[in-house]
Biopython code that builds the backbone (N, CA, C, O; Angstrom):
import numpy as np
from Bio.PDB.StructureBuilder import StructureBuilder

atoms = [
    (1, "MET", "N", (-1.357, 0.032, 2.294)),
    (1, "MET", "CA", (-0.402, 0.686, 1.445)),
    (1, "MET", "C", (0.942, 0.025, 1.679)),
    (1, "MET", "O", (1.346, -0.202, 2.819)),
    (2, "ALA", "N", (1.633, -0.283, 0.584)),
    (2, "ALA", "CA", (2.961, -0.873, 0.676)),
    (2, "ALA", "C", (3.872, -0.197, -0.327)),
    (2, "ALA", "O", (3.441, 0.257, -1.387)),
    (3, "THR", "N", (5.138, -0.144, 0.035)),
    (3, "THR", "CA", (6.131, 0.293, -0.934)),
    (3, "THR", "C", (7.138, -0.837, -1.085)),
    (3, "THR", "O", (7.509, -1.500, -0.116)),
    (4, "GLY", "N", (7.568, -1.038, -2.320)),
    (4, "GLY", "CA", (8.589, -2.040, -2.601)),
    (4, "GLY", "C", (8.270, -3.396, -2.009)),
    (4, "GLY", "O", (7.171, -3.926, -2.172)),
    (5, "SER", "N", (9.267, -3.952, -1.310)),
    (5, "SER", "CA", (9.109, -5.290, -0.739)),
    (5, "SER", "C", (8.156, -5.321, 0.446)),
    (5, "SER", "O", (7.900, -6.390, 1.002)),
    (6, "GLY", "N", (7.629, -4.174, 0.841)),
    (6, "GLY", "CA", (6.590, -4.139, 1.871)),
    (6, "GLY", "C", (5.354, -4.921, 1.462)),
    (6, "GLY", "O", (4.488, -5.199, 2.290)),
    (7, "ILE", "N", (5.271, -5.275, 0.191)),
    (7, "ILE", "CA", (4.152, -6.089, -0.274)),
    (7, "ILE", "C", (4.168, -7.462, 0.403)),
    (7, "ILE", "O", (3.114, -8.064, 0.610)),
    (8, "GLY", "N", (5.352, -7.956, 0.744)),
    (8, "GLY", "CA", (5.479, -9.290, 1.344)),
    (8, "GLY", "C", (4.606, -9.495, 2.573)),
    (8, "GLY", "O", (3.811, -10.434, 2.604)),
    (9, "PRO", "N", (4.734, -8.636, 3.596)),
    (9, "PRO", "CA", (3.901, -8.813, 4.789)),
    (9, "PRO", "C", (2.408, -8.615, 4.525)),
    (9, "PRO", "O", (1.575, -9.069, 5.310)),
    (10, "CYS", "N", (2.072, -7.949, 3.443)),
    (10, "CYS", "CA", (0.659, -7.708, 3.110)),
    (10, "CYS", "C", (-0.001, -8.894, 2.418)),
    (10, "CYS", "O", (-1.221, -9.048, 2.474)),
    (11, "LEU", "N", (0.796, -9.724, 1.770)),
    (11, "LEU", "CA", (0.239, -10.786, 0.921)),
    (11, "LEU", "C", (-0.710, -11.744, 1.631)),
    (11, "LEU", "O", (-1.781, -12.015, 1.088)),
    (12, "PRO", "N", (-0.387, -12.275, 2.815)),
    (12, "PRO", "CA", (-1.334, -13.203, 3.442)),
    (12, "PRO", "C", (-2.709, -12.582, 3.642)),
    (12, "PRO", "O", (-3.729, -13.237, 3.427)),
    (13, "HIS", "N", (-2.737, -11.338, 4.047)),
    (13, "HIS", "CA", (-4.008, -10.649, 4.247)),
    (13, "HIS", "C", (-4.734, -10.459, 2.918)),
    (13, "HIS", "O", (-5.925, -10.751, 2.803)),
    (14, "LEU", "N", (-4.013, -9.972, 1.928)),
    (14, "LEU", "CA", (-4.636, -9.708, 0.631)),
    (14, "LEU", "C", (-5.166, -10.978, -0.015)),
    (14, "LEU", "O", (-6.285, -11.003, -0.529)),
    (15, "LEU", "N", (-4.363, -12.023, 0.013)),
    (15, "LEU", "CA", (-4.730, -13.259, -0.670)),
    (15, "LEU", "C", (-5.824, -14.030, 0.055)),
    (15, "LEU", "O", (-6.533, -14.820, -0.567)),
    (16, "SER", "N", (-5.973, -13.814, 1.365)),
    (16, "SER", "CA", (-7.011, -14.533, 2.113)),
    (16, "SER", "C", (-8.411, -14.025, 1.796)),
    (16, "SER", "O", (-9.386, -14.762, 1.936)),
    (17, "ARG", "N", (-8.513, -12.790, 1.376)),
    (17, "ARG", "CA", (-9.803, -12.165, 1.052)),
    (17, "ARG", "C", (-10.778, -12.160, 2.221)),
    (17, "ARG", "O", (-11.988, -12.075, 2.007)),
    (18, "GLU", "N", (-10.286, -12.247, 3.440)),
    (18, "GLU", "CA", (-11.170, -12.296, 4.606)),
    (18, "GLU", "C", (-11.736, -10.926, 4.967)),
    (18, "GLU", "O", (-12.835, -10.833, 5.515)),
    (19, "THR", "N", (-11.004, -9.880, 4.668)),
    (19, "THR", "CA", (-11.434, -8.528, 5.008)),
    (19, "THR", "C", (-11.371, -7.676, 3.743)),
    (19, "THR", "O", (-10.368, -7.699, 3.030)),
    (20, "PRO", "N", (-12.418, -6.935, 3.466)),
    (20, "PRO", "CA", (-12.357, -6.065, 2.290)),
    (20, "PRO", "C", (-11.174, -5.102, 2.396)),
    (20, "PRO", "O", (-10.933, -4.509, 3.447)),
    (21, "SER", "N", (-10.456, -4.961, 1.311)),
    (21, "SER", "CA", (-9.308, -4.068, 1.300)),
    (21, "SER", "C", (-9.046, -3.603, -0.119)),
    (21, "SER", "O", (-9.508, -4.200, -1.092)),
    (22, "ARG", "N", (-8.301, -2.532, -0.206)),
    (22, "ARG", "CA", (-7.863, -2.050, -1.523)),
    (22, "ARG", "C", (-6.389, -1.732, -1.430)),
    (22, "ARG", "O", (-5.972, -0.886, -0.638)),
    (23, "LEU", "N", (-5.623, -2.396, -2.221)),
    (23, "LEU", "CA", (-4.174, -2.276, -2.194)),
    (23, "LEU", "C", (-3.689, -1.019, -2.912)),
    (23, "LEU", "O", (-4.144, -0.687, -4.006)),
    (24, "VAL", "N", (-2.756, -0.336, -2.261)),
    (24, "VAL", "CA", (-1.955, 0.705, -2.891)),
    (24, "VAL", "C", (-0.517, 0.233, -2.748)),
    (24, "VAL", "O", (-0.008, 0.100, -1.635)),
    (25, "TRP", "N", (0.131, -0.017, -3.867)),
    (25, "TRP", "CA", (1.507, -0.533, -3.854)),
    (25, "TRP", "C", (2.345, 0.304, -4.798)),
    (25, "TRP", "O", (2.109, 0.319, -6.007)),
    (26, "SER", "N", (3.312, 0.993, -4.250)),
    (26, "SER", "CA", (4.233, 1.798, -5.038)),
    (26, "SER", "C", (5.574, 1.078, -5.066)),
    (26, "SER", "O", (6.191, 0.845, -4.027)),
    (27, "THR", "N", (6.018, 0.727, -6.279)),
    (27, "THR", "CA", (7.247, -0.048, -6.398)),
    (27, "THR", "C", (7.864, 0.132, -7.779)),
    (27, "THR", "O", (7.202, 0.545, -8.732)),
    (28, "ARG", "N", (9.117, -0.182, -7.855)),
    (28, "ARG", "CA", (9.823, -0.112, -9.129)),
    (28, "ARG", "C", (9.465, -1.318, -9.981)),
    (28, "ARG", "O", (9.601, -2.459, -9.539)),
    (29, "ASP", "N", (9.011, -1.072, -11.189)),
    (29, "ASP", "CA", (8.740, -2.097, -12.203)),
    (29, "ASP", "C", (8.283, -3.424, -11.589)),
    (29, "ASP", "O", (9.048, -4.388, -11.572)),
    (30, "PRO", "N", (7.045, -3.483, -11.086)),
    (30, "PRO", "CA", (6.593, -4.649, -10.321)),
    (30, "PRO", "C", (6.736, -5.993, -11.035)),
    (30, "PRO", "O", (7.117, -6.982, -10.410)),
    (31, "ARG", "N", (6.443, -6.043, -12.302)),
    (31, "ARG", "CA", (6.525, -7.328, -13.011)),
    (31, "ARG", "C", (7.975, -7.781, -13.173)),
    (31, "ARG", "O", (8.274, -8.965, -13.017)),
    (32, "ALA", "N", (8.863, -6.865, -13.480)),
    (32, "ALA", "CA", (10.279, -7.233, -13.631)),
    (32, "ALA", "C", (10.910, -7.547, -12.276)),
    (32, "ALA", "O", (11.754, -8.438, -12.178)),
    (33, "THR", "N", (10.508, -6.824, -11.236)),
    (33, "THR", "CA", (11.111, -6.991, -9.912)),
    (33, "THR", "C", (10.562, -8.198, -9.165)),
    (33, "THR", "O", (11.324, -8.945, -8.550)),
    (34, "TYR", "N", (9.253, -8.396, -9.212)),
    (34, "TYR", "CA", (8.615, -9.440, -8.400)),
    (34, "TYR", "C", (8.038, -10.585, -9.219)),
    (34, "TYR", "O", (7.678, -11.623, -8.663)),
    (35, "GLY", "N", (7.945, -10.412, -10.530)),
    (35, "GLY", "CA", (7.489, -11.485, -11.399)),
    (35, "GLY", "C", (6.022, -11.379, -11.778)),
    (35, "GLY", "O", (5.192, -10.871, -11.024)),
    (36, "ASP", "N", (5.735, -11.872, -12.964)),
    (36, "ASP", "CA", (4.366, -11.867, -13.465)),
    (36, "ASP", "C", (3.425, -12.676, -12.583)),
    (36, "ASP", "O", (2.283, -12.272, -12.363)),
    (37, "ASP", "N", (3.890, -13.808, -12.078)),
    (37, "ASP", "CA", (3.017, -14.672, -11.273)),
    (37, "ASP", "C", (2.493, -13.938, -10.042)),
    (37, "ASP", "O", (1.304, -14.015, -9.735)),
    (38, "LEU", "N", (3.371, -13.226, -9.336)),
    (38, "LEU", "CA", (2.942, -12.517, -8.129)),
    (38, "LEU", "C", (1.978, -11.391, -8.487)),
    (38, "LEU", "O", (0.922, -11.260, -7.869)),
    (39, "VAL", "N", (2.329, -10.592, -9.465)),
    (39, "VAL", "CA", (1.457, -9.481, -9.848)),
    (39, "VAL", "C", (0.107, -10.007, -10.322)),
    (39, "VAL", "O", (-0.928, -9.447, -9.962)),
    (40, "ASP", "N", (0.096, -11.052, -11.109)),
    (40, "ASP", "CA", (-1.167, -11.625, -11.570)),
    (40, "ASP", "C", (-1.993, -12.188, -10.418)),
    (40, "ASP", "O", (-3.219, -12.080, -10.422)),
    (41, "GLU", "N", (-1.333, -12.783, -9.442)),
    (41, "GLU", "CA", (-2.055, -13.314, -8.275)),
    (41, "GLU", "C", (-2.710, -12.175, -7.494)),
    (41, "GLU", "O", (-3.850, -12.307, -7.047)),
    (42, "ILE", "N", (-2.013, -11.081, -7.331)),
    (42, "ILE", "CA", (-2.587, -9.921, -6.645)),
    (42, "ILE", "C", (-3.774, -9.383, -7.436)),
    (42, "ILE", "O", (-4.828, -9.104, -6.864)),
    (43, "LEU", "N", (-3.609, -9.238, -8.743)),
    (43, "LEU", "CA", (-4.691, -8.719, -9.581)),
    (43, "LEU", "C", (-5.920, -9.628, -9.560)),
    (43, "LEU", "O", (-7.045, -9.152, -9.711)),
    (44, "ALA", "N", (-5.712, -10.920, -9.376)),
    (44, "ALA", "CA", (-6.829, -11.870, -9.352)),
    (44, "ALA", "C", (-7.679, -11.738, -8.091)),
    (44, "ALA", "O", (-8.865, -12.064, -8.116)),
    (45, "VAL", "N", (-7.095, -11.267, -6.993)),
    (45, "VAL", "CA", (-7.846, -11.216, -5.737)),
    (45, "VAL", "C", (-8.159, -9.808, -5.247)),
    (45, "VAL", "O", (-8.954, -9.641, -4.322)),
    (46, "GLN", "N", (-7.560, -8.818, -5.838)),
    (46, "GLN", "CA", (-7.754, -7.444, -5.384)),
    (46, "GLN", "C", (-8.646, -6.669, -6.346)),
    (46, "GLN", "O", (-8.348, -6.580, -7.537)),
    (47, "PRO", "N", (-9.724, -6.117, -5.840)),
    (47, "PRO", "CA", (-10.559, -5.273, -6.702)),
    (47, "PRO", "C", (-9.870, -3.922, -6.911)),
    (47, "PRO", "O", (-9.628, -3.191, -5.951)),
    (48, "ASP", "N", (-9.568, -3.605, -8.124)),
    (48, "ASP", "CA", (-9.004, -2.301, -8.473)),
    (48, "ASP", "C", (-7.781, -1.888, -7.657)),
    (48, "ASP", "O", (-7.783, -0.807, -7.069)),
    (49, "PRO", "N", (-6.749, -2.708, -7.605)),
    (49, "PRO", "CA", (-5.568, -2.272, -6.853)),
    (49, "PRO", "C", (-4.900, -1.087, -7.545)),
    (49, "PRO", "O", (-4.992, -0.929, -8.763)),
    (50, "VAL", "N", (-4.240, -0.276, -6.763)),
    (50, "VAL", "CA", (-3.425, 0.800, -7.318)),
    (50, "VAL", "C", (-1.988, 0.302, -7.232)),
    (50, "VAL", "O", (-1.391, 0.289, -6.156)),
    (51, "ILE", "N", (-1.444, -0.104, -8.362)),
    (51, "ILE", "CA", (-0.052, -0.549, -8.409)),
    (51, "ILE", "C", (0.705, 0.519, -9.191)),
    (51, "ILE", "O", (0.603, 0.608, -10.414)),
    (52, "TRP", "N", (1.464, 1.321, -8.458)),
    (52, "TRP", "CA", (2.163, 2.466, -9.026)),
    (52, "TRP", "C", (3.577, 2.045, -9.390)),
    (52, "TRP", "O", (4.381, 1.730, -8.513)),
    (53, "ASP", "N", (3.877, 2.040, -10.670)),
    (53, "ASP", "CA", (5.202, 1.683, -11.167)),
    (53, "ASP", "C", (6.068, 2.938, -11.163)),
    (53, "ASP", "O", (5.906, 3.819, -12.008)),
    (54, "THR", "N", (6.985, 3.009, -10.206)),
    (54, "THR", "CA", (7.806, 4.211, -10.078)),
    (54, "THR", "C", (8.797, 4.363, -11.233)),
    (54, "THR", "O", (9.255, 5.471, -11.512)),
    (55, "THR", "N", (9.125, 3.275, -11.894)),
    (55, "THR", "CA", (10.008, 3.372, -13.063)),
    (55, "THR", "C", (9.303, 4.113, -14.193)),
    (55, "THR", "O", (9.898, 4.973, -14.844)),
    (56, "ALA", "N", (8.057, 3.784, -14.420)),
    (56, "ALA", "CA", (7.297, 4.382, -15.516)),
    (56, "ALA", "C", (6.714, 5.746, -15.152)),
    (56, "ALA", "O", (6.635, 6.634, -16.000)),
    (57, "SER", "N", (6.300, 5.916, -13.883)),
    (57, "SER", "CA", (5.541, 7.108, -13.512)),
    (57, "SER", "C", (6.220, 8.008, -12.488)),
    (57, "SER", "O", (5.657, 9.035, -12.108)),
    (58, "GLY", "N", (7.408, 7.647, -12.036)),
    (58, "GLY", "CA", (8.064, 8.437, -10.994)),
    (58, "GLY", "C", (7.461, 8.153, -9.628)),
    (58, "GLY", "O", (6.489, 7.408, -9.509)),
    (59, "LYS", "N", (8.037, 8.745, -8.616)),
    (59, "LYS", "CA", (7.529, 8.520, -7.257)),
    (59, "LYS", "C", (6.273, 9.361, -7.030)),
    (59, "LYS", "O", (6.254, 10.554, -7.334)),
    (60, "PRO", "N", (5.233, 8.737, -6.496)),
    (60, "PRO", "CA", (3.988, 9.477, -6.260)),
    (60, "PRO", "C", (4.033, 10.218, -4.928)),
    (60, "PRO", "O", (4.912, 9.980, -4.100)),
    (61, "ASP", "N", (3.091, 11.101, -4.738)),
    (61, "ASP", "CA", (2.836, 11.688, -3.430)),
    (61, "ASP", "C", (2.044, 10.629, -2.670)),
    (61, "ASP", "O", (0.830, 10.513, -2.838)),
    (62, "LEU", "N", (2.730, 9.862, -1.839)),
    (62, "LEU", "CA", (2.107, 8.714, -1.185)),
    (62, "LEU", "C", (0.989, 9.111, -0.233)),
    (62, "LEU", "O", (-0.001, 8.391, -0.110)),
    (63, "VAL", "N", (1.133, 10.235, 0.435)),
    (63, "VAL", "CA", (0.073, 10.690, 1.342)),
    (63, "VAL", "C", (-1.182, 11.015, 0.536)),
    (63, "VAL", "O", (-2.278, 10.591, 0.901)),
    (64, "ALA", "N", (-1.034, 11.746, -0.531)),
    (64, "ALA", "CA", (-2.187, 12.091, -1.367)),
    (64, "ALA", "C", (-2.827, 10.843, -1.966)),
    (64, "ALA", "O", (-4.051, 10.733, -2.030)),
    (65, "LEU", "N", (-1.999, 9.914, -2.398)),
    (65, "LEU", "CA", (-2.516, 8.679, -2.981)),
    (65, "LEU", "C", (-3.259, 7.857, -1.932)),
    (65, "LEU", "O", (-4.344, 7.342, -2.203)),
    (66, "ALA", "N", (-2.688, 7.731, -0.748)),
    (66, "ALA", "CA", (-3.359, 6.993, 0.335)),
    (66, "ALA", "C", (-4.685, 7.653, 0.699)),
    (66, "ALA", "O", (-5.694, 6.973, 0.891)),
    (67, "TYR", "N", (-4.677, 8.956, 0.791)),
    (67, "TYR", "CA", (-5.889, 9.692, 1.133)),
    (67, "TYR", "C", (-6.968, 9.494, 0.070)),
    (67, "TYR", "O", (-8.130, 9.249, 0.394)),
    (68, "GLN", "N", (-6.579, 9.602, -1.189)),
    (68, "GLN", "CA", (-7.522, 9.429, -2.295)),
    (68, "GLN", "C", (-8.165, 8.048, -2.261)),
    (68, "GLN", "O", (-9.385, 7.930, -2.376)),
    (69, "VAL", "N", (-7.361, 7.006, -2.106)),
    (69, "VAL", "CA", (-7.888, 5.643, -2.104)),
    (69, "VAL", "C", (-8.704, 5.384, -0.839)),
    (69, "VAL", "O", (-9.723, 4.695, -0.891)),
    (70, "TYR", "N", (-8.266, 5.927, 0.291)),
    (70, "TYR", "CA", (-9.030, 5.820, 1.538)),
    (70, "TYR", "C", (-10.445, 6.357, 1.329)),
    (70, "TYR", "O", (-11.419, 5.718, 1.726)),
    (71, "ARG", "N", (-10.554, 7.509, 0.717)),
    (71, "ARG", "CA", (-11.861, 8.127, 0.480)),
    (71, "ARG", "C", (-12.680, 7.334, -0.541)),
    (71, "ARG", "O", (-13.865, 7.085, -0.319)),
    (72, "GLU", "N", (-12.068, 6.939, -1.648)),
    (72, "GLU", "CA", (-12.768, 6.199, -2.701)),
    (72, "GLU", "C", (-13.308, 4.865, -2.191)),
    (72, "GLU", "O", (-14.418, 4.459, -2.534)),
    (73, "PHE", "N", (-12.507, 4.190, -1.366)),
    (73, "PHE", "CA", (-12.870, 2.867, -0.874)),
    (73, "PHE", "C", (-13.757, 2.941, 0.367)),
    (73, "PHE", "O", (-14.341, 1.939, 0.781)),
    (74, "ASP", "N", (-13.852, 4.128, 0.953)),
    (74, "ASP", "CA", (-14.569, 4.323, 2.216)),
    (74, "ASP", "C", (-13.998, 3.386, 3.277)),
    (74, "ASP", "O", (-14.725, 2.688, 3.983)),
    (75, "ALA", "N", (-12.674, 3.398, 3.361)),
    (75, "ALA", "CA", (-11.958, 2.499, 4.265)),
    (75, "ALA", "C", (-12.125, 2.909, 5.722)),
    (75, "ALA", "O", (-12.417, 4.064, 6.032)),
    (76, "GLU", "N", (-11.938, 1.950, 6.598)),
    (76, "GLU", "CA", (-11.957, 2.226, 8.032)),
    (76, "GLU", "C", (-10.617, 2.765, 8.514)),
    (76, "GLU", "O", (-10.557, 3.525, 9.481)),
    (77, "ALA", "N", (-9.541, 2.367, 7.835)),
    (77, "ALA", "CA", (-8.199, 2.752, 8.271)),
    (77, "ALA", "C", (-7.218, 2.514, 7.129)),
    (77, "ALA", "O", (-7.545, 1.900, 6.113)),
    (78, "VAL", "N", (-6.009, 3.020, 7.332)),
    (78, "VAL", "CA", (-4.912, 2.792, 6.401)),
    (78, "VAL", "C", (-3.784, 2.109, 7.164)),
    (78, "VAL", "O", (-3.407, 2.539, 8.254)),
    (79, "ILE", "N", (-3.258, 1.055, 6.587)),
    (79, "ILE", "CA", (-2.091, 0.366, 7.144)),
    (79, "ILE", "C", (-0.960, 0.571, 6.157)),
    (79, "ILE", "O", (-1.114, 0.321, 4.962)),
    (80, "CYS", "N", (0.178, 1.027, 6.662)),
    (80, "CYS", "CA", (1.313, 1.325, 5.801)),
    (80, "CYS", "C", (2.491, 0.424, 6.150)),
    (80, "CYS", "O", (2.914, 0.351, 7.304)),
    (81, "ILE", "N", (3.012, -0.257, 5.140)),
    (81, "ILE", "CA", (4.196, -1.099, 5.299)),
    (81, "ILE", "C", (5.261, -0.555, 4.356)),
    (81, "ILE", "O", (5.219, -0.780, 3.146)),
    (82, "SER", "N", (6.209, 0.161, 4.933)),
    (82, "SER", "CA", (7.263, 0.789, 4.156)),
    (82, "SER", "C", (8.484, 0.939, 5.047)),
    (82, "SER", "O", (8.558, 0.331, 6.115)),
    (83, "ASN", "N", (9.437, 1.743, 4.612)),
    (83, "ASN", "CA", (10.577, 2.030, 5.474)),
    (83, "ASN", "C", (10.129, 2.972, 6.600)),
    (83, "ASN", "O", (9.035, 3.535, 6.557)),
    (84, "LYS", "N", (10.971, 3.126, 7.578)),
    (84, "LYS", "CA", (10.612, 3.897, 8.779)),
    (84, "LYS", "C", (10.189, 5.328, 8.445)),
    (84, "LYS", "O", (9.135, 5.784, 8.888)),
    (85, "LYS", "N", (10.999, 6.026, 7.676)),
    (85, "LYS", "CA", (10.715, 7.433, 7.370)),
    (85, "LYS", "C", (9.395, 7.586, 6.619)),
    (85, "LYS", "O", (8.575, 8.437, 6.965)),
    (86, "THR", "N", (9.195, 6.773, 5.606)),
    (86, "THR", "CA", (7.973, 6.861, 4.812)),
    (86, "THR", "C", (6.752, 6.466, 5.622)),
    (86, "THR", "O", (5.721, 7.135, 5.559)),
    (87, "THR", "N", (6.862, 5.386, 6.381)),
    (87, "THR", "CA", (5.733, 4.946, 7.201)),
    (87, "THR", "C", (5.330, 6.025, 8.190)),
    (87, "THR", "O", (4.153, 6.370, 8.295)),
    (88, "TRP", "N", (6.303, 6.558, 8.913)),
    (88, "TRP", "CA", (5.979, 7.584, 9.910)),
    (88, "TRP", "C", (5.362, 8.812, 9.261)),
    (88, "TRP", "O", (4.427, 9.394, 9.810)),
    (89, "ASN", "N", (5.869, 9.218, 8.101)),
    (89, "ASN", "CA", (5.320, 10.388, 7.416)),
    (89, "ASN", "C", (3.875, 10.142, 7.001)),
    (89, "ASN", "O", (3.008, 10.981, 7.248)),
    (90, "ILE", "N", (3.613, 9.011, 6.381)),
    (90, "ILE", "CA", (2.250, 8.720, 5.926)),
    (90, "ILE", "C", (1.291, 8.628, 7.103)),
    (90, "ILE", "O", (0.214, 9.223, 7.080)),
    (91, "VAL", "N", (1.680, 7.884, 8.130)),
    (91, "VAL", "CA", (0.809, 7.728, 9.298)),
    (91, "VAL", "C", (0.538, 9.087, 9.947)),
    (91, "VAL", "O", (-0.608, 9.404, 10.267)),
    (92, "GLU", "N", (1.569, 9.872, 10.138)),
    (92, "GLU", "CA", (1.404, 11.184, 10.777)),
    (92, "GLU", "C", (0.495, 12.097, 9.955)),
    (92, "GLU", "O", (-0.415, 12.724, 10.498)),
    (93, "GLN", "N", (0.741, 12.171, 8.654)),
    (93, "GLN", "CA", (-0.053, 13.055, 7.795)),
    (93, "GLN", "C", (-1.523, 12.630, 7.728)),
    (93, "GLN", "O", (-2.418, 13.475, 7.714)),
    (94, "LEU", "N", (-1.765, 11.326, 7.686)),
    (94, "LEU", "CA", (-3.152, 10.855, 7.662)),
    (94, "LEU", "C", (-3.831, 11.073, 9.002)),
    (94, "LEU", "O", (-4.996, 11.468, 9.049)),
    (95, "GLU", "N", (-3.119, 10.821, 10.092)),
    (95, "GLU", "CA", (-3.696, 11.055, 11.420)),
    (95, "GLU", "C", (-4.059, 12.526, 11.601)),
    (95, "GLU", "O", (-5.065, 12.846, 12.234)),
    (96, "MET", "N", (-3.247, 13.414, 11.050)),
    (96, "MET", "CA", (-3.541, 14.846, 11.142)),
    (96, "MET", "C", (-4.846, 15.189, 10.419)),
    (96, "MET", "O", (-5.465, 16.211, 10.712)),
    (97, "ARG", "N", (-5.261, 14.349, 9.486)),
    (97, "ARG", "CA", (-6.526, 14.531, 8.772)),
    (97, "ARG", "C", (-7.665, 13.767, 9.441)),
    (97, "ARG", "O", (-8.783, 13.736, 8.928)),
    (98, "GLY", "N", (-7.377, 13.150, 10.589)),
    (98, "GLY", "CA", (-8.399, 12.412, 11.318)),
    (98, "GLY", "C", (-8.618, 10.996, 10.820)),
    (98, "GLY", "O", (-9.635, 10.376, 11.132)),
    (99, "ILE", "N", (-7.679, 10.486, 10.053)),
    (99, "ILE", "CA", (-7.806, 9.139, 9.494)),
    (99, "ILE", "C", (-7.035, 8.158, 10.360)),
    (99, "ILE", "O", (-5.855, 8.381, 10.634)),
    (100, "PRO", "N", (-7.667, 7.082, 10.795)),
    (100, "PRO", "CA", (-6.917, 6.050, 11.529)),
    (100, "PRO", "C", (-5.854, 5.444, 10.603)),
    (100, "PRO", "O", (-6.176, 4.891, 9.551)),
    (101, "ALA", "N", (-4.611, 5.553, 11.002)),
    (101, "ALA", "CA", (-3.500, 5.063, 10.176)),
    (101, "ALA", "C", (-2.504, 4.346, 11.062)),
    (101, "ALA", "O", (-2.233, 4.777, 12.183)),
    (102, "TYR", "N", (-1.963, 3.258, 10.560)),
    (102, "TYR", "CA", (-1.095, 2.388, 11.358)),
    (102, "TYR", "C", (0.115, 1.935, 10.553)),
    (102, "TYR", "O", (0.037, 1.748, 9.339)),
    (103, "GLY", "N", (1.219, 1.763, 11.241)),
    (103, "GLY", "CA", (2.437, 1.237, 10.646)),
    (103, "GLY", "C", (3.309, 0.694, 11.741)),
    (103, "GLY", "O", (2.992, 0.828, 12.923)),
    (104, "ALA", "N", (4.401, 0.084, 11.359)),
    (104, "ALA", "CA", (5.339, -0.446, 12.350)),
    (104, "ALA", "C", (5.851, 0.701, 13.234)),
    (104, "ALA", "O", (5.928, 1.847, 12.791)),
    (105, "ILE", "N", (6.200, 0.381, 14.485)),
    (105, "ILE", "CA", (6.644, 1.436, 15.399)),
    (105, "ILE", "C", (8.141, 1.390, 15.682)),
    (105, "ILE", "O", (8.666, 2.334, 16.272)),
    (106, "TRP", "N", (8.838, 0.352, 15.293)),
    (106, "TRP", "CA", (10.299, 0.244, 15.448)),
    (106, "TRP", "C", (10.761, 0.595, 16.856)),
    (106, "TRP", "O", (11.733, 1.334, 17.018)),
    (107, "ASP", "N", (10.082, 0.078, 17.876)),
    (107, "ASP", "CA", (10.464, 0.428, 19.239)),
    (107, "ASP", "C", (11.240, -0.690, 19.958)),
    (107, "ASP", "O", (11.534, -0.558, 21.146)),
    (108, "SER", "N", (11.568, -1.759, 19.279)),
    (108, "SER", "CA", (12.288, -2.821, 19.977)),
    (108, "SER", "C", (13.654, -3.036, 19.382)),
    (108, "SER", "O", (14.402, -3.896, 19.848)),
]
sb = StructureBuilder()
sb.init_structure("model")
sb.init_model(0)
sb.init_chain("A")
sb.init_seg("    ")
for serial, (resi, resn, name, xyz) in enumerate(atoms, 1):
    if name == "N":
        sb.init_residue(resn, " ", resi, " ")
    sb.init_atom(name, np.array(xyz, "f"), 0.0, 1.0, " ", f" {name:<3s}", serial, name[0])
structure = sb.get_structure()
């Protein structure tokens, strides 16, 4: 799961296709913000990504969205790349449901 520019650190993993994954990316107008080439490249390698355009659809309930995709994909874990507050909230809420969830720890 990524929000906004959090997609950057996710790209090498997504584009390598070495590990099955399903992207959840919530961002403002992805094509206008990041360009058609990047969005098309993601769509070419990701099976059924969830790209949530916050300009068109508003901000989603990220915990609910992560949980839904986790269940649909039968994922082993959720990795969240976002700002500190959002990452900690998503990781905490998913862990409370017994889901392995990981994000940056900002301890250095």
